[in-house]
Structure formats: C-alpha cells, structure tokens
MDAnalysis code that builds the backbone (N, CA, C; Angstrom):
import MDAnalysis as mda
import numpy as np

u = mda.Universe.empty(294, n_residues=98, atom_resindex=np.repeat(np.arange(98), 3), trajectory=True)
u.add_TopologyAttr("name", ["N", "CA", "C"] * 98)
u.add_TopologyAttr("resid", np.arange(1, 99))
u.add_TopologyAttr("resname", ["MET", "VAL", "PHE", "SER", "LYS", "ARG", "ASN", "ALA", "LEU", "VAL", "GLY", "PHE", "VAL", "ALA", "LEU", "LYS", "ALA", "LEU", "GLU", "ARG", "MET", "ARG", "ALA", "ARG", "ARG", "ARG", "ARG", "ARG", "GLY", "ARG", "ARG", "ALA", "LEU", "ARG", "ALA", "ALA", "GLY", "LEU", "VAL", "ALA", "ILE", "VAL", "ALA", "LEU", "SER", "ILE", "GLY", "ALA", "ILE", "ALA", "GLY", "VAL", "ALA", "ALA", "ALA", "ILE", "ALA", "ARG", "ARG", "PHE", "ARG", "GLY", "ALA", "ALA", "ALA", "ASP", "ALA", "GLU", "ALA", "ALA", "GLN", "PRO", "GLU", "PRO", "SER", "ARG", "GLU", "ALA", "VAL", "GLY", "GLU", "ALA", "THR", "ALA", "PRO", "ALA", "ASN", "GLY", "ARG", "PRO", "SER", "PRO", "GLU", "PRO", "THR", "SER", "ALA", "ALA"])
u.atoms.positions = np.array([
    [27.848, -1.469, 52.368],
    [28.421, -2.134, 51.235],
    [29.923, -2.283, 51.499],
    [30.406, -3.425, 51.177],
    [31.801, -3.735, 51.422],
    [32.595, -3.421, 50.164],
    [33.706, -2.710, 50.343],
    [34.551, -2.394, 49.200],
    [35.466, -3.571, 48.914],
    [35.359, -4.060, 47.680],
    [36.259, -5.140, 47.263],
    [36.606, -4.916, 45.802],
    [37.582, -5.611, 45.348],
    [37.978, -5.477, 43.949],
    [36.849, -5.922, 43.031],
    [36.115, -6.944, 43.441],
    [35.007, -7.437, 42.624],
    [33.918, -6.381, 42.520],
    [33.514, -5.781, 43.619],
    [32.472, -4.743, 43.599],
    [32.942, -3.527, 42.795],
    [34.224, -3.176, 42.911],
    [34.758, -2.051, 42.149],
    [34.693, -2.339, 40.660],
    [35.023, -3.564, 40.279],
    [34.974, -3.944, 38.863],
    [33.538, -3.915, 38.338],
    [32.580, -4.427, 39.104],
    [31.169, -4.414, 38.698],
    [30.674, -2.976, 38.554],
    [31.012, -2.117, 39.484],
    [30.604, -0.718, 39.407],
    [31.220, -0.016, 38.210],
    [32.509, -0.293, 37.955],
    [33.194, 0.312, 36.817],
    [32.548, -0.113, 35.506],
    [32.257, -1.421, 35.367],
    [31.624, -1.925, 34.138],
    [30.237, -1.330, 33.971],
    [29.487, -1.202, 35.064],
    [28.146, -0.616, 34.990],
    [28.220, 0.847, 34.549],
    [29.154, 1.609, 35.098],
    [29.304, 3.008, 34.697],
    [29.698, 3.135, 33.224],
    [30.614, 2.281, 32.780],
    [31.017, 2.320, 31.372],
    [29.838, 1.980, 30.455],
    [29.012, 1.029, 30.867],
    [27.835, 0.672, 30.062],
    [26.874, 1.854, 29.970],
    [26.672, 2.560, 31.077],
    [25.800, 3.741, 31.051],
    [26.379, 4.830, 30.142],
    [27.684, 5.040, 30.224],
    [28.320, 6.040, 29.361],
    [28.155, 5.679, 27.891],
    [28.310, 4.409, 27.568],
    [28.138, 3.974, 26.175],
    [26.721, 4.211, 25.692],
    [25.735, 3.905, 26.554],
    [24.329, 4.117, 26.154],
    [24.070, 5.602, 25.895],
    [24.583, 6.451, 26.780],
    [24.393, 7.896, 26.580],
    [25.075, 8.368, 25.296],
    [26.273, 7.869, 25.054],
    [27.009, 8.260, 23.842],
    [26.261, 7.815, 22.590],
    [25.682, 6.619, 22.636],
    [24.910, 6.137, 21.473],
    [23.702, 7.018, 21.224],
    [23.032, 7.406, 22.297],
    [21.863, 8.272, 22.132],
    [22.267, 9.602, 21.507],
    [23.394, 10.139, 21.978],
    [23.868, 11.407, 21.410],
    [24.216, 11.242, 19.942],
    [24.889, 10.132, 19.611],
    [25.268, 9.885, 18.218],
    [24.031, 9.722, 17.345],
    [23.035, 8.991, 17.850],
    [21.795, 8.813, 17.077],
    [21.133, 10.151, 16.823],
    [21.094, 10.979, 17.851],
    [20.496, 12.308, 17.691],
    [21.261, 13.132, 16.676],
    [22.573, 13.039, 16.731],
    [23.385, 13.787, 15.766],
    [23.190, 13.236, 14.365],
    [23.114, 11.912, 14.275],
    [22.902, 11.307, 12.957],
    [21.559, 11.735, 12.389],
    [20.542, 11.743, 13.231],
    [19.211, 12.144, 12.766],
    [19.225, 13.607, 12.320],
    [19.882, 14.455, 13.113],
    [19.971, 15.868, 12.724],
    [20.759, 16.033, 11.437],
    [21.842, 15.287, 11.325],
    [22.655, 15.369, 10.109],
    [21.860, 14.908, 8.897],
    [21.130, 13.792, 9.045],
    [20.333, 13.285, 7.929],
    [19.236, 14.281, 7.545],
    [18.584, 14.859, 8.551],
    [17.537, 15.843, 8.265],
    [18.135, 17.072, 7.575],
    [19.306, 17.487, 8.023],
    [19.972, 18.627, 7.393],
    [20.336, 18.344, 5.950],
    [20.851, 17.141, 5.697],
    [21.208, 16.785, 4.323],
    [19.976, 16.730, 3.429],
    [18.884, 16.179, 3.940],
    [17.648, 16.127, 3.149],
    [17.171, 17.534, 2.828],
    [17.255, 18.426, 3.796],
    [16.831, 19.815, 3.561],
    [17.725, 20.483, 2.518],
    [19.026, 20.258, 2.603],
    [19.952, 20.864, 1.635],
    [19.678, 20.335, 0.231],
    [19.434, 19.023, 0.116],
    [19.149, 18.434, -1.196],
    [17.854, 19.013, -1.755],
    [16.831, 19.128, -0.914],
    [15.550, 19.674, -1.377],
    [15.714, 21.116, -1.854],
    [16.463, 21.914, -1.100],
    [16.683, 23.297, -1.517],
    [17.485, 23.373, -2.810],
    [18.456, 22.488, -2.954],
    [19.265, 22.480, -4.184],
    [18.410, 22.127, -5.390],
    [17.564, 21.116, -5.238],
    [16.681, 20.714, -6.346],
    [15.729, 21.856, -6.691],
    [15.207, 22.525, -5.680],
    [14.320, 23.666, -5.927],
    [15.028, 24.791, -6.652],
    [16.269, 25.059, -6.255],
    [17.034, 26.123, -6.912],
    [17.327, 25.764, -8.362],
    [17.696, 24.523, -8.610],
    [17.978, 24.089, -9.986],
    [16.713, 24.181, -10.836],
    [15.574, 23.762, -10.266],
    [14.311, 23.843, -11.012],
    [13.948, 25.299, -11.312],
    [14.191, 26.190, -10.359],
    [13.909, 27.610, -10.581],
    [14.771, 28.204, -11.678],
    [16.046, 27.865, -11.666],
    [16.951, 28.364, -12.708],
    [16.545, 27.815, -14.072],
    [16.192, 26.525, -14.117],
    [15.770, 25.922, -15.386],
    [14.497, 26.590, -15.906],
    [13.560, 26.884, -15.005],
    [12.324, 27.553, -15.429],
    [12.615, 28.959, -15.957],
    [13.521, 29.671, -15.307],
    [13.863, 31.020, -15.766],
    [14.529, 30.975, -17.136],
    [15.418, 30.008, -17.334],
    [16.082, 29.880, -18.641],
    [15.064, 29.524, -19.714],
    [14.168, 28.590, -19.417],
    [13.145, 28.196, -20.389],
    [12.246, 29.379, -20.725],
    [11.876, 30.153, -19.717],
    [11.022, 31.322, -19.951],
    [11.745, 32.336, -20.829],
    [13.035, 32.505, -20.567],
    [13.808, 33.464, -21.362],
    [13.883, 33.028, -22.823],
    [14.129, 31.721, -23.066],
    [14.206, 31.235, -24.441],
    [12.841, 31.311, -25.123],
    [11.778, 30.986, -24.388],
    [10.439, 31.095, -24.969],
    [10.134, 32.543, -25.325],
    [10.526, 33.465, -24.472],
    [10.316, 34.892, -24.743],
    [11.116, 35.355, -25.937],
    [12.347, 34.871, -26.087],
    [13.187, 35.250, -27.227],
    [12.605, 34.709, -28.525],
    [12.077, 33.495, -28.494],
    [11.476, 32.917, -29.699],
    [10.216, 33.693, -30.093],
    [9.420, 34.080, -29.124],
    [8.204, 34.847, -29.427],
    [8.562, 36.224, -29.975],
    [9.613, 36.843, -29.422],
    [10.043, 38.146, -29.922],
    [10.560, 38.033, -31.351],
    [11.283, 36.943, -31.650],
    [11.816, 36.749, -32.998],
    [10.675, 36.550, -33.995],
    [9.654, 35.819, -33.592],
    [8.495, 35.627, -34.485],
    [7.768, 36.943, -34.707],
    [7.624, 37.731, -33.662],
    [6.914, 39.001, -33.779],
    [7.712, 39.990, -34.630],
    [9.016, 39.895, -34.629],
    [9.847, 40.836, -35.378],
    [9.818, 40.555, -36.878],
    [9.534, 39.301, -37.280],
    [9.500, 38.979, -38.703],
    [8.203, 39.513, -39.311],
    [8.322, 40.220, -40.439],
    [7.097, 40.751, -41.062],
    [6.267, 39.621, -41.658],
    [4.992, 39.797, -41.597],
    [4.054, 38.822, -42.166],
    [4.125, 38.945, -43.689],
    [4.245, 37.833, -44.408],
    [4.295, 37.940, -45.879],
    [2.971, 38.484, -46.420],
    [3.093, 39.371, -47.376],
    [1.909, 39.994, -47.953],
    [1.244, 39.028, -48.927],
    [-0.045, 38.973, -48.907],
    [-0.783, 38.068, -49.788],
    [-1.399, 38.814, -50.986],
    [-1.116, 40.096, -51.073],
    [-1.666, 40.854, -52.189],
    [-0.783, 40.695, -53.421],
    [-1.413, 40.645, -54.572],
    [-0.683, 40.591, -55.839],
    [-0.514, 42.019, -56.313],
    [0.725, 42.456, -56.384],
    [0.983, 43.832, -56.766],
    [1.934, 43.835, -57.950],
    [1.506, 44.402, -59.043],
    [2.363, 44.594, -60.201],
    [2.811, 43.295, -60.866],
    [3.845, 43.403, -61.698],
    [4.345, 42.240, -62.440],
    [5.357, 41.433, -61.647],
    [5.704, 41.859, -60.456],
    [6.726, 41.174, -59.679],
    [6.202, 39.879, -59.072],
    [4.922, 39.644, -59.179],
    [4.367, 38.439, -58.569],
    [4.473, 37.271, -59.537],
    [4.699, 36.097, -58.988],
    [4.791, 34.887, -59.814],
    [3.410, 34.259, -59.908],
    [3.114, 33.609, -61.021],
    [1.823, 32.955, -61.136],
    [1.757, 31.728, -60.229],
    [0.564, 31.212, -60.029],
    [0.341, 30.109, -59.106],
    [1.035, 28.825, -59.564],
    [1.155, 28.604, -60.900],
    [1.768, 27.360, -61.378],
    [3.291, 27.411, -61.358],
    [3.894, 28.525, -61.077],
    [5.336, 28.641, -60.962],
    [6.044, 28.934, -62.275],
    [5.332, 28.890, -63.426],
    [5.956, 29.196, -64.721],
    [5.719, 30.647, -65.045],
    [6.697, 31.265, -65.653],
    [6.501, 32.662, -66.015],
    [5.393, 32.797, -67.076],
    [4.668, 33.843, -66.974],
    [3.602, 34.054, -67.958],
    [4.190, 34.624, -69.234],
    [3.592, 34.293, -70.390],
    [4.115, 34.808, -71.660],
    [3.947, 36.321, -71.726],
    [4.853, 36.924, -72.458],
    [4.788, 38.369, -72.632],
    [3.518, 38.733, -73.375],
    [2.867, 39.779, -72.940],
    [1.654, 40.182, -73.677],
    [1.995, 40.665, -75.102],
    [1.207, 40.225, -76.051],
    [1.433, 40.654, -77.425],
    [0.474, 41.780, -77.738],
    [0.954, 42.645, -78.569],
    [0.081, 43.750, -78.929],
    [-0.710, 43.372, -80.186],
    [-1.950, 43.567, -80.192],
    [-2.785, 43.255, -81.334],
    [-2.751, 44.442, -82.293],
    [-2.260, 44.167, -83.467],
    [-2.177, 45.272, -84.399],
    [-3.182, 45.154, -85.490],
])
C-alpha cells in the first residue's frame, strides 16, 4: 500500500466513523440502562406510596371501629318515669281516685 495524503485521509475518516459507531452503541446502552433504572425507581416509588396509603387507611378504619366499639349501645328497656312516651308528649300526672 502506498502512503499518500489521500489514503491517510480515507483511513482517518474510516477510523472516526468506527469510533462514532462505537460511541453511539455505548450511549444507547447507557440510555437503555438509564431508562430501565428510572422505570424501576418510579415503580418502587408508586409501590411505597400505595403501601403508605394502605397503612393510613387501615389505621383510620381501625380508629373508627374502636370509636364505635367504645360507645355504649343505647338501652331499649323502659325503666321508671325517666322514659318518654312514644308520641313525644309528656304523659298526664296520675290522679288519685278518692
């Protein structure tokens, strides 16, 4: 092979083209890894947020159930004169028959 400026230029351009192709492949690989990493981070973040939301909801549901259980059940028995009649009007005082 004869060394000339033309052959040197062709060889230089060919080497630069090969370097560019290799660099693109590396960049694509890095981009793919970066994209996969970001997708994984987003998925983990969504999972963590969902877990925290479920724990908060469970805690509030538990607090509401505890509050209901703590309230006494109203008694349905009629005891003494303290009970009101069904129609809501006070009953007349009993009169003594003499």
